[in-house]
C-alpha positions, 0 to 999 in steps of 0.5 A: 085580296083586291076587289074586282073593278066594274068594267063598265066604270073602268072606261075613262070616259064613262067614269068621267061622265059618272063623276060629273053626274054624281055631283049635279042633279042632271046635265045636258049632252053639251055640258058633258061633251065640253067637260070631258072633251069627248067627241059627240059620237063617242060620248053618245055611245058611252051614254047609251052604255051607261043608260042600258046598264041602268046607271043613268037615265036619259031624257031627249027633248027639244029646246026650241028646234034644237034637240036636247039630251039630258042625263041624270044618275040613277040610284043603281049608278050611285051605288055602282060608283060608290062601290067602284071608288071603294074598290079603288081605295082598296087598291091604293091602301094595299100598295 
């Protein structure tokens, strides 16, 4: 039997953001935008969804006069990501 995949993480961009954040302490919006190749608007929407789910925390500040959005993966996000990866491994092994 196949495990259900977390629909929040099954989005390509949200999965990319989580994959990047799992390996760093935190990342700013510009870094995530450059690494994912996403538009600013789409990335902003997907970050909001991950934040609302409690998978990441978002801090908004300023560097000089420039706004800075910093993202950090939350414990709930680590557990969800780990579960998602294990579920995918189950799909691969069944084939």
